VOBA-1610 file (N, C-alpha, C; in pm, whole numbers, padded with zeros to 5 digits, always signed):
BEGIN
Met+14570+15085+07265Met+14676+15073+07366Met+14715+14929+07382Ile+14848+14897+07378Ile+14903+14760+07392Ile+14881+14712+07540Ser+14846+14588+07546Ser+14823+14523+07681Ser+14960+14493+07744Arg+14961+14477+07875Arg+15077+14439+07944Arg+15134+14301+07902Arg+15034+14216+07880Arg+15068+14077+07825Arg+15147+14087+07685Ala+15078+14162+07605Ala+15152+14180+07472Ala+15284+14244+07478Leu+15300+14342+07565Leu+15421+14410+07587Leu+15532+14312+07635Leu+15500+14240+07729Leu+15587+14122+07788Leu+15638+14035+07677Ala+15543+13984+07599Ala+15562+13893+07496Ala+15658+13953+07392Ala+15631+14086+07363Ala+15719+14156+07268Ala+15858+14164+07315Thr+15872+14214+07444Thr+15996+14231+07508Thr+16076+14097+07513Ala+16008+13993+07540Ala+16079+13857+07544Ala+16137+13815+07411Arg+16070+13855+07301Arg+16129+13843+07169Arg+16241+13942+07129Ile+16229+14055+07181Ile+16339+14161+07142Ile+16465+14146+07219Val+16457+14107+07356Val+16584+14115+07435Val+16684+14009+07378Pro+16648+13880+07350Pro+16748+13795+07300Pro+16813+13837+07176Ala+16743+13907+07088Ala+16801+13961+06963Ala+16897+14078+07003Ala+16858+14156+07102Ala+16956+14265+07147Ala+17074+14213+07204Gly+17059+14103+07278Gly+17177+14042+07331Gly+17274+13976+07233Ala+17221+13920+07120Ala+17297+13862+07017Ala+17359+13968+06938Ala+17312+14083+06930Ala+17369+14199+06858Ala+17473+14278+06942Gly+17491+14217+07068Gly+17600+14282+07153Gly+17544+14407+07221Leu+17424+14430+07232Leu+17373+14558+07290Leu+17385+14562+07449Ala+17320+14449+07506Ala+17325+14445+07648Ala+17258+14315+07693Pro+17314+14246+07787Pro+17253+14124+07834Pro+17122+14156+07911Ala+17018+14074+07915Ala+16904+14101+07990Ala+16925+14134+08144Ala+17013+14053+08204Ala+17038+14070+08338Ala+17099+14213+08384Gly+17157+14279+08286Gly+17221+14397+08303Gly+17144+14526+08268Leu+17022+14495+08213Leu+16945+14620+08180Leu+16878+14687+08292Gly+16898+14818+08292Gly+16839+14893+08406Gly+16725+14973+08356Gly+16698+15078+08438Gly+16592+15176+08411Gly+16447+15111+08411Trp+16363+15174+08332Trp+16226+15119+08326Trp+16218+14984+08266Leu+16298+14944+08167Leu+16298+14823+08100Leu+16334+14700+08185Gly+16421+14723+08275Gly+16462+14613+08365Gly+16361+14538+08428Pro+16257+14598+08497Pro+16149+14503+08549Pro+16076+14440+08452Leu+16050+14493+08335Leu+15974+14425+08241Leu+16045+14310+08190Val+16175+14323+08166Val+16262+14202+08118Val+16261+14092+08219Ala+16274+14130+08348Ala+16274+14039+08454Ala+16135+13950+08467Asp+16028+14037+08442Asp+15894+13970+08436Asp+15885+13866+08322Ala+15937+13915+08210Ala+15924+13836+08088Ala+16008+13696+08107Ala+16140+13716+08171Ala+16218+13598+08195Ala+16153+13508+08294Ala+16097+13566+08408Ala+16022+13477+08494Ala+15909+13401+08433Ala+15836+13471+08355Ala+15705+13404+08284Ala+15765+13288+08207Ala+15863+13322+08117Ala+15905+13219+08020Ala+15963+13099+08089Leu+16041+13125+08207Leu+16096+13007+08283Leu+15982+12925+08352Ser+15882+12986+08394Ser+15760+12926+08459Ser+15691+12839+08366Glu+15678+12888+08231Glu+15600+12808+08129Glu+15671+12683+08102Arg+15807+12676+08101Arg+15878+12566+08048Arg+15924+12482+08171Ala+15902+12523+08289Ala+15953+12448+08403Ala+15879+12314+08418Pro+15931+12198+08457Pro+15880+12068+08476Pro+15789+12075+08597Arg+15693+11983+08593Arg+15591+11962+08706Arg+15675+11908+08822Ala+15645+11973+08947Ala+15717+11932+09059Ala+15643+11814+09128Arg+15703+11763+09229Arg+15634+11656+09320Arg+15611+11733+09458Tyr+15544+11645+09539Tyr+15528+11682+09676Tyr+15439+11810+09696Trp+15316+11809+09637Trp+15224+11920+09650Trp+15090+11863+09635Ala+14990+11932+09678Ala+14858+11892+09672Ala+14752+12007+09649Thr+14642+11961+09580Thr+14521+12053+09576Thr+14400+11974+09614Val+14291+12046+09617Val+14169+11973+09654Val+14129+11873+09541Ala+14189+11887+09431Ala+14155+11800+09322Ala+14245+11676+09319Thr+14351+11673+09416Thr+14439+11561+09420Thr+14374+11436+09474Pro+14369+11334+09406Pro+14311+11197+09458Pro+14360+11165+09597Gly+14271+11123+09685Gly+14309+11090+09820Gly+14341+11196+09916Val+14333+11319+09881Val+14361+11430+09968Val+14243+11474+10066Thr+14284+11491+10178Thr+14192+11537+10283Thr+14242+11677+10339Cys+14155+11730+10421Cys+14203+11857+10481Cys+14328+11839+10565Leu+14344+11717+10625Leu+14462+11694+10702Leu+14592+11680+10626Thr+14581+11676+10490Thr+14698+11674+10413Thr+14768+11804+10421Cys+14689+11913+10423Cys+14743+12044+10414Cys+14729+12126+10545His+14636+12087+10630His+14605+12159+10754His+14641+12070+10882Arg+14691+12142+10977Arg+14735+12063+11092Arg+14603+12006+11165Asp+14499+12088+11163Asp+14375+12046+11229Asp+14266+12062+11127Ala+14188+11950+11110Ala+14076+11945+11016Ala+13968+12044+11071Arg+13902+12108+10986Arg+13788+12199+11028Arg+13666+12114+11076Pro+13592+12168+11172Pro+13485+12100+11210Pro+13380+12071+11095Thr+13314+11958+11094Thr+13223+11925+10981Thr+13103+12022+10981Ser+13065+12090+11090Ser+12965+12180+11093Ser+12993+12318+11026Glu+13127+12334+11004Glu+13174+12460+10946Glu+13186+12444+10791Arg+13112+12529+10722Arg+13112+12518+10572Arg+13238+12596+10523His+13312+12529+10445His+13436+12599+10390His+13456+12545+10243Val+13476+12631+10154Val+13494+12593+10020Val+13645+12625+09984His+13722+12526+09953His+13856+12546+09913His+13870+12594+09770Asp+13964+12676+09744Asp+14000+12726+09608Asp+14066+12621+09528Pro+14006+12562+09433Pro+14072+12459+09358Pro+14195+12502+09287Thr+14214+12633+09257Thr+14328+12678+09189Thr+14459+12690+09274Arg+14434+12694+09405Arg+14547+12709+09502Arg+14612+12563+09525Ala+14751+12565+09541Ala+14811+12452+09563Ala+14910+12466+09696Thr+14899+12358+09772Thr+14984+12362+09897Thr+15112+12272+09866Cys+15229+12345+09883Cys+15351+12271+09871Cys+15390+12193+09993Leu+15409+12067+09980Leu+15436+11973+10094Leu+15584+11939+10095Leu+15663+12010+10034Leu+15814+11968+10026Leu+15881+11999+10159Cys+15854+12119+10215Cys+15928+12145+10340Cys+15832+12207+10459Ala+15889+12232+10562Ala+15804+12272+10675Ala+15737+12414+10660Gln+15778+12494+10557Gln+15714+12619+10535Gln+15568+12607+10501Gly+15531+12485+10420Gly+15389+12467+10388Gly+15325+12586+10316Cys+15397+12632+10213Cys+15347+12748+10130Cys+15218+12709+10065Val+15125+12805+10070Val+14997+12784+09995Val+15000+12888+09878Leu+15004+12831+09760Leu+15035+12917+09639Leu+14912+12937+09558Ala+14891+13057+09533Ala+14776+13102+09438Ala+14843+13094+09295Pro+14766+13093+09194Pro+14827+13085+09061Pro+14923+13204+09029Gly+15036+13178+08986Gly+15143+13274+08953Gly+15225+13302+09062Lys+15198+13252+09186Lys+15278+13281+09308Lys+15381+13178+09338Arg+15494+13220+09395Arg+15586+13125+09428Arg+15607+13096+09583Gly+15667+12988+09625Gly+15692+12975+09763Gly+15800+13061+09808Lys+15827+13043+09949Lys+15933+13128+10013Lys+16067+13092+09955Cys+16082+12982+09894Cys+16215+12940+09838Cys+16241+13003+09699Arg+16138+13064+09643Arg+16145+13124+09507Arg+16163+13018+09394Ala+16183+12891+09432Ala+16215+12786+09336Ala+16092+12713+09287Arg+15970+12729+09347Arg+15856+12657+09305Arg+15737+12760+09283Val+15663+12732+09184Val+15558+12828+09138Val+15433+12750+09092Asn+15319+12813+09128Asn+15193+12763+09085Asn+15158+12812+08946Val+15158+12716+08855Val+15119+12746+08714Val+14990+12676+08677Gly+14886+12755+08657Gly+14762+12695+08620Gly+14712+12590+08717Gly+14736+12601+08851Gly+14680+12501+08948Gly+14778+12392+08977Glu+14899+12383+08925Glu+15000+12285+08943Glu+15125+12348+08990Val+15206+12283+09075Val+15335+12343+09124Val+15441+12287+09024Arg+15526+12376+08986Arg+15644+12337+08898Arg+15772+12381+08964Ser+15872+12310+08932Ser+16005+12336+08980Ser+16075+12422+08891Leu+16125+12545+08934Leu+16202+12643+08849Leu+16343+12609+08844Val+16393+12507+08925Val+16542+12488+08933Val+16580+12343+08889Tyr+16481+12260+08845Tyr+16509+12124+08816Tyr+16611+12129+08679Gly+16714+12063+08706Gly+16812+12055+08587Gly+16895+12180+08566Arg+16893+12282+08674Arg+16955+12408+08653Arg+17056+12435+08757Pro+17160+12355+08774Pro+17259+12382+08877Pro+17332+12512+08846Ile+17334+12604+08944Ile+17402+12730+08927Ile+17547+12732+08947Thr+17597+12620+09024Thr+17740+12610+09052Thr+17769+12465+09075Thr+17896+12429+09027Thr+17950+12300+09050Thr+18098+12310+09094Gln+18140+12232+09191Gln+18275+12240+09237Gln+18324+12110+09297Val+18447+12082+09275Val+18500+11953+09345Val+18569+11999+09471Asp+18519+11939+09577Asp+18564+11978+09713Asp+18620+11860+09786Pro+18715+11880+09885Pro+18752+11757+09967Pro+18633+11725+10050Ile+18604+11599+10086Ile+18489+11558+10164Ile+18506+11617+10304Glu+18628+11651+10347Glu+18640+11710+10486Glu+18576+11841+10495Lys+18549+11913+10386Lys+18491+12040+10385Lys+18346+12035+10418Lys+18291+11916+10403Lys+18151+11889+10430Lys+18118+11855+10576Pro+18000+11878+10626Pro+17967+11841+10765Pro+17948+11690+10785Phe+18053+11610+10749Phe+18047+11471+10777Phe+18163+11430+10857Tyr+18144+11322+10929Tyr+18248+11269+11024Tyr+18296+11134+10965His+18415+11130+10920His+18468+11001+10858His+18383+10943+10760Phe+18345+11013+10667Phe+18271+10957+10550Phe+18365+10963+10426Leu+18417+10840+10389Leu+18518+10830+10286Leu+18629+10939+10299Pro+18701+10938+10413Pro+18794+11036+10424Pro+18904+11049+10314Gly+18946+11171+10282Gly+19042+11178+10174Gly+18981+11179+10029Ser+18847+11167+10021Ser+18786+11158+09896Ser+18747+11289+09840Arg+18725+11304+09709Arg+18678+11421+09644Arg+18530+11410+09636Ser+18452+11517+09654Ser+18312+11527+09637Ser+18279+11632+09524Tyr+18189+11586+09433Tyr+18143+11676+09334Tyr+18022+11744+09387Ser+18035+11881+09408Ser+17931+11954+09480Ser+17855+12038+09379Leu+17730+12053+09407Leu+17649+12134+09327Leu+17522+12192+09402Ala+17470+12301+09342Ala+17358+12366+09406Ala+17273+12431+09297Thr+17151+12468+09328Thr+17073+12552+09247Thr+17042+12683+09323Thr+16977+12779+09263Thr+16924+12890+09333Thr+16816+12860+09431Gly+16786+12950+09516Gly+16661+12932+09604Gly+16697+12874+09740Cys+16609+12921+09837Cys+16630+12861+09973Cys+16508+12897+10050Pro+16442+12819+10131Pro+16332+12850+10212Pro+16374+12925+10339Leu+16503+12945+10365Leu+16552+13002+10487Leu+16617+13147+10449Arg+16631+13224+10554Arg+16682+13364+10540Arg+16795+13386+10640Cys+16891+13297+10656Cys+16999+13301+10742Cys+17088+13426+10721Arg+17102+13512+10826Arg+17189+13621+10815Arg+17337+13596+10799Phe+17370+13474+10850Phe+17513+13429+10843Phe+17552+13355+10714Cys+17456+13338+10619Cys+17471+13255+10511Cys+17596+13292+10423Gln+17690+13212+10399Gln+17812+13235+10317Gln+17770+13237+10171Asn+17670+13166+10133Asn+17633+13146+09995Asn+17506+13230+09955Trp+17492+13340+10018Trp+17362+13423+09996Trp+17345+13461+09848Glu+17453+13478+09777Glu+17434+13504+09628Glu+17367+13397+09553Ile+17383+13274+09608Ile+17321+13161+09547Ile+17181+13138+09610Ser+17182+13134+09741Ser+17053+13082+09799Ser+16950+13187+09803Gln+16988+13322+09796Gln+16881+13421+09795Gln+16854+13481+09653Ala+16908+13415+09549Ala+16875+13452+09414Ala+16753+13394+09361Ala+16691+13447+09262Ala+16574+13394+09199Ala+16624+13307+09084Pro+16559+13205+09044Pro+16606+13123+08934Pro+16627+13202+08802Glu+16547+13295+08774Glu+16561+13366+08645Glu+16676+13475+08652Asp+16738+13488+08765Asp+16849+13588+08776Asp+16973+13534+08696Tyr+16978+13408+08667Tyr+17104+13351+08597Tyr+17051+13272+08484Asp+17117+13283+08368Asp+17081+13206+08248Asp+17165+13077+08262Val+17095+12961+08305Val+17161+12843+08340Val+17116+12740+08228Pro+17207+12677+08166Pro+17164+12559+08066Pro+17122+12439+08150Tyr+17032+12361+08088Tyr+16981+12239+08141Tyr+17086+12127+08151Val+17102+12062+08259Val+17196+11960+08277Val+17114+11834+08336Ala+17102+11730+08258Ala+17020+11612+08296Ala+17097+11541+08411Pro+17019+11478+08501Pro+17075+11407+08607Pro+17194+11315+08564Ala+17184+11234+08457Ala+17277+11146+08407Ala+17409+11222+08378Lys+17395+11338+08333Lys+17521+11422+08300Lys+17587+11464+08418Val+17523+11486+08526Val+17582+11518+08655Val+17663+11404+08704Val+17606+11283+08692Val+17680+11158+08727Val+17810+11150+08650Glu+17789+11165+08518Glu+17912+11152+08419Glu+18017+11267+08463Ala+17979+11384+08499Ala+18065+11485+08530Ala+18141+11451+08667Ala+18079+11396+08760Ala+18136+11356+08875Ala+18247+11240+08853Ala+18198+11145+08767Ala+18296+11038+08736Ala+18416+11095+08667Gly+18391+11189+08577Gly+18502+11244+08502Gly+18602+11321+08589Lys+18558+11369+08709Lys+18639+11439+08802Lys+18701+11342+08908Arg+18667+11213+08878Arg+18716+11103+08984Arg+18666+11135+09129Ala+18540+11176+09134Ala+18479+11205+09267Ala+18385+11098+09280Pro+18396+11012+09392Pro+18310+10916+09424Pro+18185+10955+09501Ile+18172+11093+09534Ile+18076+11140+09606Ile+18012+11255+09530Ile+17878+11256+09533Ile+17809+11385+09478Ile+17733+11449+09601Ala+17773+11568+09626Ala+17727+11649+09750Ala+17625+11755+09703Phe+17512+11765+09761Phe+17418+11870+09728Phe+17429+11971+09844Thr+17481+12089+09813Thr+17530+12187+09917Thr+17513+12329+09861Tyr+17562+12420+09940Tyr+17566+12565+09917Tyr+17438+12637+09937Asn+17323+12564+09912Asn+17187+12617+09948Asn+17116+12500+10020Glu+16993+12530+10058Glu+16919+12417+10114Glu+16868+12321+09996Pro+16927+12196+10006Pro+16894+12104+09887Pro+16749+12067+09877Thr+16671+12093+09979Thr+16533+12057+09967Thr+16462+12116+09851Val+16492+12242+09812Val+16440+12318+09707Val+16446+12250+09577Phe+16554+12167+09552Phe+16565+12097+09431Phe+16550+11933+09458Ala+16462+11897+09542Ala+16446+11760+09579Ala+16424+11678+09462Glu+16353+11701+09370Glu+16318+11624+09256Glu+16450+11595+09178Tyr+16522+11699+09147Tyr+16654+11692+09077Tyr+16746+11607+09159Leu+16764+11641+09292Leu+16851+11563+09381Leu+16819+11411+09373Leu+16692+11382+09389Leu+16658+11229+09390Leu+16690+11162+09257Asp+16665+11234+09146Asp+16686+11174+09020Asp+16835+11158+09000Ile+16925+11249+09045Ile+17066+11241+09036Ile+17116+11120+09116Ala+17053+11107+09235Ala+17098+10995+09331Ala+17065+10859+09265Ala+16944+10850+09199Ala+16904+10725+09129Ala+16988+10703+09021Ala+17031+10800+08941Ala+17124+10781+08825Ala+17265+10733+08867Ala+17305+10795+08976Ala+17431+10760+09045Ala+17442+10620+09093Arg+17325+10575+09156Arg+17325+10438+09210Arg+17318+10338+09086Ala+17243+10369+08980Ala+17238+10280+08857Ala+17383+10269+08798Ala+17447+10387+08795Ala+17582+10385+08732Ala+17682+10308+08822Ala+17671+10315+08950Ala+17759+10244+09043Ala+17745+10095+09029Ser+17601+10049+09017Ser+17565+09916+09001Ser+17626+09852+08872Ala+17615+09930+08774Ala+17665+09890+08648Ala+17818+09864+08643Arg+17884+09955+08711Arg+18026+09943+08724Arg+18068+09821+08805Arg+17997+09795+08910Arg+18018+09672+08987Arg+17998+09546+08907Trp+17889+09537+08829Trp+17853+09423+08746Trp+17966+09408+08636Ser+18012+09520+08589Ser+18116+09515+08485Ser+18257+09465+08537Arg+18276+09498+08665Arg+18401+09446+08719Arg+18389+09307+08758Ala+18273+09268+08797Ala+18249+09130+08836Ala+18255+09035+08711Gly+18208+09081+08591Gly+18214+09010+08484Gly+18340+09004+08406Ser+18440+09085+08437Ser+18561+09100+08367Ser+18679+09008+08428
//
């Protein structure tokens, strides 16, 4: 009898070929095959996802109980921490992830004892908006903002206008990788002096956000030096 692992691996190989033949996209498969395809897509995405930041395990240098717990356990109480579990320190949810499990945001997963980001470099939407559409007061009024978001959110707001983005799982959409520098180039190409992280809770793609911001700052500095030297 074929094992579940072998079946998922075989499915992962078959589905792209079926899609190339024009049979059916993976996201549209229903019936009994749908969940298997979804599992295979999630497993493949987890394996190639980059290592996240802002998390800790008992094996992390300098970590104490207070890193992950509000109150340290009394020294008289013997407690053995599971070294395979990881605590996400990115947001106030403080998710403790067992291997293979995701946080409430769906965007971070424990793979082999380390937390990985399932949304780094995978913007699901980009849009050029007027800055007045954002919740800012007199920030470069009249300017265009290059807006982007990934899937995932640690919140479950019933009034969310962007629930199709924020409440989706990363594997629900086939998104090509976009490097931080490419985001900066795209914003410049749209003549947008602002890059806005919006539509979902930007915390879930903090690593991507920070790398985009660093690339944007470097590009802006280079332009200033170029103008000064000309």
